[in-house]
N, C-alpha and C positions, 0 to 999 in steps of 0.2 A: 398273688398276695399270699404272704406267709401268715397263717392263722396261729394264734396263741391258744394254749390249752386252758388257761385260767378264765377265759371269757367266752360266752356263747358266740358261735360264728355269726348269727344274725346281728348281734350287737356290734361285732367287729366290722361287718359290712355297713351298718348304720354309721359307725364312726368314719369309715372310708367315704361315704356319701357326704357326711358333714365336713370332713377335711376338704373335699373338692369344692364345697360351697364356700367355706371360709377362705380358701386360697383364690377364689374367683374363677376357678376352672369351670364351675357350673354356676353361671350367673343367676341372680335373683329373677324370678318370674319366667325363667327359661325352661324348656323341656329337658328332662334328664334321660339317661339311658333306660330303655324298656327293661322290664323284669328279665326277659329272656336274654337280651344283649348283655346286661350286667352279669347274669349267671354264666354266660359263655366267657366273658372277659375274666371273671374271677375264678372260673372253673368250679362253680358250685351249682347245686340244684336250684332251679328257678323258684321252687317253693320256699327255699331259705331266703332268697332275695325278696320274695313277696312278703315274708314275715318282717324283714327289715323295713320295707317300704310301708307296711301297715303300722309298724312302731313309729316311724318318722311322721306318718300322716296323723297319728294320734297326738304327737307332740307339736303339730302344726308347723313342721319344718318343710314338708312337701304336701302337695295336694294333687288329687286326681281329676282330670277332665275326662269324663266318661267317653270312651272310644278314641281318645287322642293320646293319653299317656299321663305320666306324672310330671309335675312342674315344681320348681323351687318356690316356696312361699316368699312374699315380699319382706316379711320380718324374720326370715330364717336365721340370719346371722345373729341377731339379738337373742333369739331363742336358744340357739346352739351355745352361745357364750354363757347364758344363764345356766343351762344344764351342765356344761363342762365345769364352770366355776363351782357349782354345788357339788359335783362329783369330786373335784379336786379338794375342796375343803373337808368333805366327809370321809375321804379315803386316803389320798396321797399325803395331804398335809398332816394328818394325825400320825402317819408312819414317819414322816419327816421329823416332827417334834419328838417322837419317841427316840429316833436315832440321835438327835441333838442331845437329848438327856443322857442317853447311854454313853455317848462319846464325850460328854462334858464340854460341848461347844456352846459358847454364848452367842447372843444375837449380834454383838459387835463384830465377832469373827465372820459371821455370815454377811454382814453389811460390807465389810472390807473385801471379802472375797468377791462379792457381787460387783463392787466398784472396779475391781481390777480385772475381772474376767468377762464382763458382759458389755 
């Protein structure tokens, strides 16, 4: 995994976990990789993975079955989508609108581009 400098590593790992959940690679209510196994896979300290898992647990995306491991929560997809939409509106979308204004692009141009390219 290639880590970016502008975001904390534990948050990038949390995004990685969420991506796996959203794509169905890690199914709902199924066990996920242990802290140690994910640390080895991503070549990071297990403490960093644990911080990611704690964050995801606080968000109710994963849960811990003591002595067994971490599992994907039943409502994880909805929670992830809510969190990501909020992040998108608060960060990326504001930058997008700023760029539109600076480049003098109107919404009709965006609609036409979308229709032709997506």
